[in-house]
N, C-alpha and C positions, 0 to 999 in steps of 0.2 A: 412447535416451537419457532420461534422468529429467528431471524437471522442473527439481533442483538441479543436475545437471551441466550442463543447458544453458543456464541463467542463469550459473553460473560461467562456463563458455567463452566466455560473450557479454562479460561483465564483464572476461574475461583479454583479449578481444579490442579491445575498445572502450574501456578505459580512459583513452587518452589523448585519447579524442574529446569533445566537448562536451558536456555532460549537458544534455539537453534535455526537453520533455514526452515525445516519441515514445520516447525510452529508459526512462523512469520508467514508463510505459504497458506497454511493453512487458516490460519484468521485474515487473512487477505481475500481469499476464495469465500469467507462466511460473509466480509463485508461488503463485497462485492458480487454476492449471489443475485444471479438474473441479468447482470447488466452485460449490454453485448456491444457496447460502443469502446470498451476498454480490452484491448488484445491481450495484453500480459496479466493477466488474472491469477493469483495464485504461484509467479514465478517472478525473478527478475525481469525487470523491461528491456526491452532490446531495442528500442527506437532510437533515432539519433536526436529527436529535440531535446531540447532541455527541459527538466522536470522541475517547475517554480512553484512556490507556493507566493499568490499574489494578493493584493486587493487594491481597492481604490478604483476611481472611474477608468474607462475603456482609454479615455484619453490620457489620462495621467496615472498609470499604473505604479504601483510600489513594491518591487522584488523584496520579500523578506527571508528567502531562503532559494539557493539554487542547488539541487543534487549533483553528484559528479557524474560526468559523461556515462551512459549506458555500457558502452565499451571498458570501461575501467572498474565497473561492478562484479566481483566474482560470479560465477555462473553455478 
């Protein structure tokens, strides 16, 4: 079963259950399965860099969202 299939099956099975950190981290680990370039798979991020959702050209990026700083997110 592929990671997307496994994730969607888990979402379907647990859609009515309370959403908690454990579920979030499990889903994140399924999505990032095999990625070696991401340090914080299946847990809250810990780096100091801002996490942003960005689009556009490199010379004219558009920031759509910037997440709270890592040190303000509960562990």
